[in-house]
N, C-alpha and C positions, 0 to 999 in steps of 0.2 A: 410536459417537458421533462419531468423526472423519468418517465418511461424512456424517452430518447436518451437521456443521460446514461441510464443503466445499459441500454442496448449498445451504445457506443463503447462503454467500458467492457461489456461482455464480448464485443467483437475483438477488442484488444486482447482480452484474456484468452479467447479461443484460438486466435491466430498465434499467440505466444505459446500456448500449450503444445502446438505442433512442433515447435522448435526447441522445446524445453526438455529437461530430463525428468523422469519419474524415478524416485529412489525407493528401494526396498531393502529390508534387512536380511533378505534371503538370497536373491539372485542378482546377476548382472547380465543383461541381455541387450542387444542393439534395438533401438526403436526403428520401426519400419519406415515411417515418414519423417521428413525434416523440413521445416519451413521457417517463417519469420518469428523472431523472438520479440517480447514486449518492448525491448529497448529500441527496436526498429521503428516503432510508432511513437513512443514517448521517450524523449531523451532524459533518462534518469541520472545521467552524469551530473546534471545541474539540479541541486535540491530545490531551486525555485520552481522548476517544472513539476517536481513531485508534489510540492505543497499546492501549486496552482491546479493540478488535476484532481486533488482530493476535495471531498465535500467537508470532511471533518478531520482535524488533527488533534489528538488529545492524549493525556496520560491516563492509563487505565489499569486497574488491578483485576486480574483474572480470578473470578470466584470459583467457577467450575465449568467442566464441559457439559453441555446440555443436550447434544444430539448430533446426528449426522444426516446427510442427504445428498442428492444429486441435483445439479442445476439443470436448466432447460436444454443444455447441450450434453448432459449425461456425465458431467465431471463431478467427482466427489468433493464434498466440503464438510468441515466439522464446525459446529457452533459452540460458542463459549459465552457464558454470562460474565460481563465485565462491568466493574464499578468505575464510574468516571471520577477521577481524582482532580484533574484540572484540564482546561482547554487552551489550545493554541490557536486553532481555527474552528469556528463554530461555537455553539453554546449548549453542549450536552450536559445532562445532569442525571443523577441516580444510576440505575443499572440499564445497560443496553446489551443486545446480542450482537456478537461479532463473528463473522464467518471467515474461516481460513480454508483455502483451496488445498486440502490435505485430509488424510484420514486412514483408518485401518480397514483392511479387507482380509478376513480370515487370519487375523493376527499379524498381518504385514502392513507396515506403515508406508503409505505413498505420499510424497510431497512434491509440490511443483517447484521447479527451479527455472528462473529466467536465465538465458545464456548458458544452459546446461550443455554437456558434451554429447548428448544423444544416447545416453546409457541409463539403465537402471543402476543406481549406486547404493551401496550399503548405507543404511541410516546411521548418522553419526559422523560420516566423513565431512559433512558440512553442517555443523551444529546450528548455523543460522537459519536452516530450513527445517527445523523440527517443529512439532506442534507447540502451540502456546502452552505454558505451564501453569496449572492451577496454583494460586497463591503468589504468583510473580506479577510484577508491575512493569509495564512497557510503555514506550512512546509509540502510539499507533497512528498510521496514516490510512484513512479509509474512504471508500465510496459508499453509496447507498443502493441497496438492492430493492427495487420497487416490486419485485415478485414476492420476496419473503418479508419485506419491510424491516430488514435488518441491515447492519453495516458490514462491509466486507473489506478484508485486507487486499491490497494490490499484490500481484505475484512477485513484484520486486522485493529484494532483500531489504530495501529501504522502507518497507511498509511497517516494520516494527523494530524497535531497539530495546533490548532488555535493560532494565534499570536496576531492579533489586528483587530479591525474594525474602527479604528480612521480615519475618512475621511479628517482630517486636514493635514495628513502627505503626502507630495509629495513622488515620488518614491525614491529619494535620501535619504530622512529622513526615509522612510519606510525600506529601505535596512539596514540602520544603526541600526534602532530599532530592526529589525528582527534578525540581527546578534548578538544582545546582549541577545537573548533568549537562555535559557539553553539547550533546546532540539536541537536547531540549532547548538550550540557549540558542543554538544555531538556527533552529527552525523558527524560534521567536524573532530572531534577528532578520531573517529573510522574508517572513510573511508579508510585510509591506511591499516587498519587491517581487512577489510571486509572479510567475508567468502562467497565465491561464491556458488550458489545453484548447487549441484552436477549434476542434470539432464541437466542444462544449459551448464555446463562445458563439459559434454559428447557430447552434441549436437553442441559444438563450439559457443555457444551464450554467449559471455562475453563482449558485447559492454559497453563501458565506465567503465570497471573494472579498478581499480587502477593500476594493473600490466600492463595494455595496454597503459598507459600514457607515454609520452616522459620522459626520466630520469630527465631533468631539472624541469619539472612540478611536478614529484614525490617528488623531494627534497623540492620544495617550499611548497607543501601540507603537507609533513612530519613535516617540521618546524612549520607550523601553527597548526598541530595536537598536537605536543608536548606542545605547549603553552596552548591549551585547556585541555589537559590531566592533566597538573599540576594544572590548575585552578579548574577543576572538580574532582580532585583526582581519575582519571581513571588509572588503572594499565596498565603496558606494556603487550602486548600480544605476544605470539609466532607467527611468520608468518605462516598463514595457508590459502593461497589463494584459495585452492580448497578442503578444508576439507568437509567431508560429514556432512551436516547439516539437514538431514532428521532424524527423530527419529524412526528407524525401529521397536523397541520393542513396542512403543506406537501405531504405525500403525497396527502392527499385532494384538495387543490387541483389537483395535477397530473392526478389521475385524472379529476376533473370537467372539466378543461379539454381533456383529450384522450381522450374515451371510445372513440375509434376505434383507439387505440394497440394495437399488437400486436408480437410479437417480430420483430426485424429478420431479413432473410434473411442467411445467412452469406456472407462474402466468397468469391467463386468463384475 
């Protein structure tokens, strides 16, 4: 089932890469092919969808970059050793490897952008799409790569939120500081209302879903969520644990608009 999980997410990433921008700090050239972006398949406008599609959501401190590679489709990724500070969804501990769809080739940084404008753009124009920074702590939204047995960031900008790079904070103080971050509070507030990704539900891949938790843990997290909802003025939601969160009309529009679309060539 985990294999199916990763294959589905890989399908999303590959399709999204065709319609995304690849940025470089040297040149700006048009991309040859254009097709569907990730948002066409997963509606990332609603954070409940983002949390529902993730296997793990956690606060992590980047220790160091550990390597680079290419996935089965030929796309570049960079690996980082990340220390888990606290969990929102899932129960990770210790240090894990997180993969980001980005990396350097001959001194040029390439990063993936969802909803890009179809151009290679100078690095730094959109700081949200830079490589993870060693020593910095982030809120991370990840899936699980069954080929490399590592965790990977979604291509959406919502896959990571910078929290701090204050080196004076030990892990206990870092956890306290991170949990005061509004983005962290928001995802804690909406986790009980997450909307699972429909293809994963069909494939039986719902690991760490709120509904899979023991009743006592659900009640504890619901109480915590209610506190943050009031603080952030987040409305109550109707329970929709497996609601369809793909946008079919947008997907069809993209297909109709770009019938010639095909998978992009891998970065050489």
